[in-house]
Every structure is written in structure tokens, then in C-alpha cells.
C-alpha positions as CSV (number, residue, x, y, z in Angstrom):
1,X,11.2,4.1,22.5
2,X,9.0,1.7,24.5
3,X,7.8,-1.4,22.7
4,X,4.1,-0.3,23.0
5,X,4.9,3.1,21.6
6,X,6.9,1.5,18.8
7,X,3.9,-0.8,18.0
8,X,1.5,2.2,17.9
9,X,4.0,4.0,15.6
10,X,4.1,0.9,13.2
11,X,0.3,1.0,13.1
12,X,0.2,4.8,12.6
13,X,2.7,4.8,9.7
14,X,0.9,1.9,8.1
15,X,-2.4,3.8,8.2
16,X,-0.8,7.0,6.9
17,X,0.7,5.0,4.0
18,X,-2.7,3.5,3.3
19,X,-4.5,6.8,3.3
20,X,-1.9,8.3,1.0
21,X,-2.1,5.3,-1.4
22,X,-5.9,5.4,-1.5
23,X,-5.9,9.2,-2.0
24,X,-3.4,8.8,-4.9
25,X,-5.7,6.2,-6.5
26,X,-8.8,8.3,-6.2
27,X,-7.0,11.5,-7.5
28,X,-5.6,9.5,-10.4
29,X,-9.0,7.9,-11.2
30,X,-10.8,11.3,-11.1
31,X,-7.8,13.2,-12.7
32,X,-8.7,15.8,-10.1
33,X,-7.9,18.6,-9.6
34,X,-5.4,18.0,-12.4
35,X,-4.3,14.9,-14.3
36,X,-1.0,14.8,-12.4
37,X,-2.3,15.8,-9.0
38,X,-1.9,12.2,-7.8
39,X,1.9,12.2,-8.2
40,X,2.7,14.1,-4.9
41,X,0.3,11.9,-3.1
42,X,2.0,8.8,-4.5
43,X,5.4,10.0,-3.6
44,X,4.2,10.8,-0.1
45,X,2.8,7.2,0.1
46,X,6.1,5.7,-0.9
47,X,7.9,7.9,1.6
48,X,5.4,7.0,4.4
49,X,5.8,3.4,3.6
50,X,9.6,3.6,3.7
51,X,9.2,5.2,7.2
52,X,6.8,2.4,8.1
53,X,9.3,-0.3,7.0
54,X,11.9,1.4,9.2
55,X,9.7,1.2,12.2
56,X,8.6,-2.4,11.4
57,X,12.3,-3.3,11.3
58,X,12.9,-1.7,14.6
59,X,9.8,-3.4,16.1
60,X,11.0,-6.8,14.7
61,X,14.4,-6.3,16.3
62,X,12.9,-5.3,19.6
63,X,10.4,-8.1,19.8
64,X,12.5,-10.7,18.0
65,X,9.7,-10.9,15.4
66,X,7.0,-12.0,17.8
67,X,3.5,-11.1,16.5
68,X,5.0,-9.1,13.7
69,X,2.5,-10.0,11.0
70,X,-1.3,-9.5,11.0
71,X,-3.2,-12.0,12.9
72,X,-0.3,-12.3,15.4
73,X,1.9,-14.5,13.3
74,X,5.6,-14.5,14.2
75,X,8.4,-13.6,11.8
76,X,10.0,-17.0,12.2
77,X,6.7,-18.7,11.2
78,X,6.8,-17.0,7.8
79,X,10.5,-17.3,6.9
80,X,12.3,-14.8,9.1
81,X,14.3,-11.9,7.9
82,X,14.4,-13.3,4.4
83,X,10.7,-13.0,4.1
84,X,10.6,-9.5,5.6
85,X,13.3,-8.2,3.3
86,X,11.6,-9.9,0.4
87,X,8.4,-8.1,1.2
88,X,10.3,-4.8,1.3
89,X,12.0,-5.5,-2.0
90,X,8.7,-6.6,-3.7
91,X,6.9,-3.5,-2.3
92,X,9.6,-1.1,-3.5
93,X,9.6,-2.8,-7.0
94,X,5.8,-2.5,-7.3
95,X,5.8,1.1,-6.1
96,X,8.5,2.0,-8.6
97,X,6.7,0.2,-11.5
98,X,3.4,1.9,-10.4
99,X,5.2,5.3,-10.6
100,X,7.0,4.7,-13.9
101,X,4.1,3.0,-15.7
102,X,1.4,5.4,-14.6
103,X,-1.0,6.8,-17.3
104,X,-0.1,9.9,-19.1
105,X,-1.9,11.6,-22.0
106,X,0.3,9.8,-24.5
107,X,0.2,6.4,-22.7
108,X,-2.8,5.1,-20.8
109,X,-0.8,3.0,-18.3
110,X,-2.1,-0.5,-18.9
111,X,0.0,-3.6,-18.3
112,X,2.7,-3.2,-15.7
113,X,1.2,-0.2,-14.0
114,X,-2.1,-2.0,-13.6
115,X,-0.4,-5.1,-12.2
116,X,1.6,-3.0,-9.8
117,X,-1.3,-1.0,-8.6
118,X,-3.5,-4.1,-8.2
119,X,-0.8,-5.9,-6.3
120,X,-0.1,-3.1,-3.8
121,X,-3.9,-2.6,-3.4
122,X,-4.3,-6.4,-2.8
123,X,-1.5,-6.2,-0.1
124,X,-3.3,-3.5,1.7
125,X,-6.7,-5.1,1.4
126,X,-5.4,-8.5,2.6
127,X,-3.9,-6.9,5.8
128,X,-7.2,-5.3,6.7
129,X,-9.3,-8.4,5.9
130,X,-7.0,-10.5,8.1
131,X,-8.1,-8.2,11.0
132,X,-11.8,-8.7,10.4
133,X,-11.9,-11.5,13.0
134,X,-10.8,-9.0,15.7
135,X,-13.3,-6.3,14.5
136,X,-15.7,-6.3,11.5
137,X,-14.8,-2.6,11.1
138,X,-11.5,-3.6,9.5
139,X,-13.5,-4.5,6.4
140,X,-14.3,-0.8,5.8
141,X,-10.8,0.3,4.9
142,X,-10.4,-2.9,2.9
143,X,-13.4,-2.1,0.8
144,X,-12.4,1.6,0.4
145,X,-8.9,0.6,-0.8
146,X,-10.3,-2.0,-3.2
147,X,-12.9,0.5,-4.6
148,X,-10.2,3.2,-5.1
149,X,-7.9,0.8,-7.0
150,X,-10.8,-0.6,-9.2
151,X,-11.9,3.0,-9.9
152,X,-8.4,4.0,-10.9
153,X,-7.9,1.0,-13.2
154,X,-11.4,1.4,-14.7
155,X,-10.7,5.1,-15.4
156,X,-7.6,4.1,-17.4
157,X,-9.9,2.2,-19.8
158,X,-12.3,5.2,-20.1
159,X,-9.4,7.6,-20.6
160,X,-8.0,5.3,-23.2
161,X,-11.2,5.2,-25.2
162,X,-11.7,9.0,-24.9
163,X,-8.2,9.7,-26.4
């Protein structure tokens, strides 16, 4: 795969992951069409992000980490492979906690689930906001992701009071 194609694939898999994460947040907030409808979306998000990390790794190997991070930062500027693998491990941990600590009818999913969801959302938003200098349009997905996460967390409080 050519480097340019690999770069486009990294971007496509990142956007796919973002859409799935945001959709899962909205479905969970609305409890629509069923209270557990968000679960397949969330699993698809985790799978899409795993594929994304695979392509990021391949891209980093191909380019020796040049312009790997948003804003054109090089991998060596942020700590090299240790940082990249740390990001992967943190993301996997947060995604797992987000899945396990999700709200159910018996448990409203506060605490670890809220922290995990907020952290993942903040990661996505920060990537888009770092791109605003290139195009103000990058703020749009950042705002949508933030709104979806806030709606999801706010709905947990409403659900908790209604129970």
C-alpha cells in the first residue's frame, strides 16, 4: 500500500470510529430504539478503532513516525513508540471501562463509566480541535462529539432520578 493510500486509510478508519462512538453515545442517551441498542454500535466503534490503530502502526513504521500526530507532530517529538503504545493501552482500558460500567436498569453507570466516556470523548474532540487552524470546519465534529457525550452523561442523571 502506498504511503498516501495508507494515510487516507488512517483518516478514514479514524472517522469511522468517531461516527460509531458518537452514534453509540446518542443511542445510549436517547435509549433508542431500545435501552441496549447502543451496545452493537459501541462494539463496532471499538473494532473500528482497533483497525485504526493497526493502520496507524503501519503508517508510523512506513514514515518513521513523521507527522504522525495531529498538527504534524512527529512520533519522536512526543515520546516515540512508548507514547504510541501507551495511547493504545489507555484507549483500550477506557473503552473496556466504558463498556463494563455502562448504565443498566439496575445501575445507572455513574463514576468509572462517566470518566471513561468523558475521556474518550475528550480525546476525539481534542484531535478535531487541533485541526481547526487548517480549517474551521474541523470544529463541527468536535462540537457534535462533545454534545453527544454531554447528552449521554446528562441522560444518566435523568434516568437515575426516574428509577
